[in-house]
N, C-alpha and C positions, 0 to 999 in steps of 0.2 A: 339470688335466692340460694341458700345452702340446702342441699338435699340431706335428709336424715334417714338412717335405717330404722325401720319400725319392727322388723322381725328378722330373726336369723334361724336357719334350719340346717341340720347336717343331712347330707345325702350320700348314701353308699354308692360307690361306683359299681356298675355291672361288669366292667371289663378289667379294671385295675383294682388292686388291693388298696384303695384310697377312700377317703371321705372328703367330699367337697362341701364348702359352705355356700349356701344360697341365701342371699339377703334380699328382703323386700324393702323398697324405699317408699317414703311418704308420698311420692308422686305416682305410685302404682307400678313402677318399674322393678325389674329384678337384676341381680348380678350373681355371678358364680365364680368360685375360686379356681375353676378348672382352667388349664392352659388354652383350650378351645375358645373360651369366652374372653379370657384376658388378652390373648394375642390376635384377636380378629383384625382384619384389615378393612379399611373403608371407613366412611363417616358415621354411619348408623350401626350400632351393635345389634346383632340378632341374638335371640335366646338360644342357648345351647340345649343339647339333648337332656341335660340334667334339669334345667329350668323348665322345659316343656313337660318332662315326666312329673316333676314336683307340682306344677299347675294342674295337670291332669289328675294326680292323686288327691289334691285338695278339692277339686271339683267333684270327684267321685265321693269323697268323704262328706262333703256338704250335701250332696244328693241323697246319700244314705241316711244322714242325720235328719234331713227334711222328711224323707219317706217314713222313717221310724216315728218321728214326732206326729206326723199325720195319722199314721196307723194307730198309735197309742191314743191320740186325741179322738179319733173316730170311735174307738172302743169305749173310752170314758164317756163320750156323749151318748153312745147307745145304752150303756149301763144307767146313766142318769135318766134317760127317757123312760127306760123300763121301770126304774124305781118310782118315778113320778107318776107314771100311768097306773101303777098298782096302789098308789096312795089314795086314789079316788077323791072326787070333789075339787081337784086342782085342774084348772084348765090352762094349759101351756101351748103356745104356738111356737113350734120349732122352725128355724130357718134352715133351708137346705143349702 
């Protein structure tokens, strides 16, 4: 089976004036263009600090988006409840 890259991201180095390319593969793995990742010894490659930082930033981004959507969603639901309650004569059971 041939692996395919499904995403590419540029990642600025904190210590060098360089930009590394982080690739996400279709099997869920990552690779990095930094020397630490490319020239690893041993059979199984470990994620470098750039990949770890990238994954952490993506997780934090997803958590922020999820929290924002939930917050906005809860506000919209509250507004809808208030509007329906003031309309009178409409009986609605809201799930919690």
